[in-house]
C-alpha positions in Angstrom: 5.0 -8.2 -23.2 1.4 -7.3 -23.6 -0.6 -5.4 -20.9 -2.8 -8.4 -20.4 0.3 -10.6 -19.8 1.6 -8.4 -17.0 -1.7 -7.3 -15.6 -1.6 -9.9 -12.9 1.5 -8.3 -11.5 0.1 -4.7 -11.6 -2.2 -4.2 -8.7 -3.8 -0.8 -7.9 -4.3 2.4 -9.8 -1.6 4.4 -11.6 -0.6 7.5 -9.8 -1.4 10.8 -11.4 1.5 12.7 -12.8 0.1 16.2 -12.6 2.6 17.3 -15.2 0.5 17.7 -18.3 0.3 21.1 -19.9 -1.8 20.7 -23.0 -5.5 21.3 -22.4 -6.3 17.9 -23.9 -3.9 16.2 -21.6 -5.4 18.0 -18.6 -8.9 17.1 -19.7 -7.9 13.4 -20.0 -6.3 13.4 -16.6 -9.4 15.0 -15.1 -11.7 12.4 -16.7 -9.4 9.7 -15.4 -9.5 11.1 -11.9 -13.3 11.4 -12.1 -13.5 7.8 -13.2 -11.3 6.6 -10.4 -13.5 8.5 -7.8 -16.6 7.0 -9.3 -15.0 3.5 -9.3 -14.0 3.9 -5.7 -17.6 4.7 -4.7 -19.0 1.5 -6.5 -19.7 -0.9 -3.6 -19.5 -4.0 -5.8 -15.9 -3.3 -6.8 -13.2 -3.1 -4.2 -13.8 -2.7 -0.4 -14.0 1.0 0.0 -16.6 0.8 2.7 -14.2 -1.3 4.7 -11.1 0.9 4.5 -12.2 3.9 6.4 -11.1 2.5 9.8 -7.6 1.7 8.5 -7.3 5.2 6.9 -8.3 6.7 10.2 -5.7 4.6 12.0 -3.1 5.7 9.5 -4.0 9.4 10.1 -3.7 8.8 13.9 -0.2 7.3 13.3 0.8 10.5 11.3 -0.6 12.8 14.0 1.0 10.9 17.0 4.3 10.1 15.3 5.1 13.3 13.2 7.9 14.4 15.5 11.2 12.8 16.3 11.3 10.8 19.6 7.6 10.0 19.4 8.1 6.8 21.3 10.4 8.3 24.0 13.3 6.2 22.8 14.6 8.3 19.9 12.3 7.2 17.1 12.4 9.0 13.8 9.3 11.0 12.8 6.9 9.6 10.3 7.1 11.9 7.3 4.2 13.1 5.3 5.7 11.4 2.3 5.7 8.1 4.1 2.1 8.7 5.2 1.1 9.4 1.5 2.8 6.2 0.3 1.1 4.2 3.0 -2.3 5.7 2.1 -1.6 4.8 -1.6 -0.8 1.2 -0.6 -4.1 0.9 1.3 -6.0 2.1 -1.8 -4.0 -0.2 -4.0 -4.8 -3.2 -1.7 -8.4 -2.2 -1.6 -8.8 -2.0 -5.4 -7.0 -5.3 -6.0 -9.0 -8.4 -6.5 -7.0 -10.3 -3.9 -8.2 -12.7 -1.2 -6.3 -10.6 1.4 -7.7 -9.0 4.5 -6.6 -5.5 5.4 -3.3 -5.5 7.3 -2.4 -4.3 10.8 -0.5 -1.1 10.4 2.1 0.2 12.8 4.7 3.0 13.0 8.3 1.9 13.2 11.1 3.6 15.1 13.1 4.2 11.8 10.2 6.4 10.5 8.6 3.7 8.3 5.0 2.5 8.4 4.6 -1.3 8.5 1.8 -3.5 7.1 1.5 -6.9 8.7 -0.5 -10.0 8.0 -0.7 -13.2 10.2 -2.7 -16.3 9.5 -4.0 -19.0 11.7 -1.0 -21.3 10.9 1.7 -19.0 12.3 2.7 -17.7 8.9 3.5 -14.0 8.7 4.2 -11.5 6.0 5.0 -7.8 6.5 6.4 -4.9 4.6 7.2 -1.4 5.5 7.3 1.8 3.4 9.8 4.5 3.9 10.2 8.1 2.9 11.8 7.1 -0.4 8.8 4.8 -1.3 10.9 1.7 -0.8 9.1 -1.4 0.5 11.2 -3.6 2.7 9.5 -7.0 3.2 10.0 -10.2 5.3 7.9 -13.3 5.6 7.8 -16.6 7.5 6.0 -19.5 5.8 6.6 -22.5 8.0 10.3 -23.4 7.6 10.6 -21.1 4.6 11.7 -17.5 5.2 12.1 -14.6 2.8 13.1 -10.9 2.8 14.0 -8.2 0.4 13.0 -4.8 -0.9 11.1 -3.3 -3.8 10.4 0.2 -5.0 6.7 1.3 -4.9 5.7 2.5 -8.4 2.2 2.8 -9.8 1.3 -0.7 -8.5 2.2 -3.0 -5.6 5.3 -4.9 -6.8 4.7 -8.4 -8.1 7.0 -9.9 -5.5 4.9 -8.6 -2.7 1.7 -9.8 -4.4 3.3 -13.2 -4.7 3.9 -13.5 -1.0 0.5 -12.1 -0.1 -1.1 -14.8 -2.3 1.1 -17.4 -0.7 -0.2 -16.4 2.7 -3.8 -16.1 1.4 -4.2 -18.4 -1.6 -7.2 -17.8 -3.8 
C-alpha cells in the first residue's frame, strides 16, 4: 500500500528513534527535528497557540498525581512514561487536520490519563493511555456503543481517528 493510500490513517509526527550512529543519520535526524520545531511554530498549520493550556493541565496532572494514593482512595501514580505518551498524543492531535476540539484530560485511578470529548447531542468518545502506550477507548453514539484498545505508535491509530471523525464530522 502506498504512503498516500494510508496517509489518512496516520495522524501526527513520527517519533524520533535516537538510535542512529552514522554522522549522516544523526544529521538527517537533527534536520528532521529542526523542521518539526519550525513546523510547530507556523501559526497557519496546526493549533500550537491553542495547546499550551492543555499542556499546562497535563503537567499539573503529573505533579499532583505522581505518587500512589494521590486521590486518597488508593489510586496508582501517573508515571512519567504515561505523561510523555499523553503529551505526544496532544501534539499529534494538534498537528492533525481534524475538525476535533482539544479534549478534556483527566487522571484515572489506574494510573492512566484519559482524553474525553462530548458533543451537544450526548455523544461521547474517550480513550486513555497507560504506561505501556496502550490506548483503551470507548464511545457512545446514540444507541451505538463501541470499545476496544490500540497500541500508540508513531501516529494516532486509525480506529481512534474514525471515532473522532464520527463524533466531529468534517
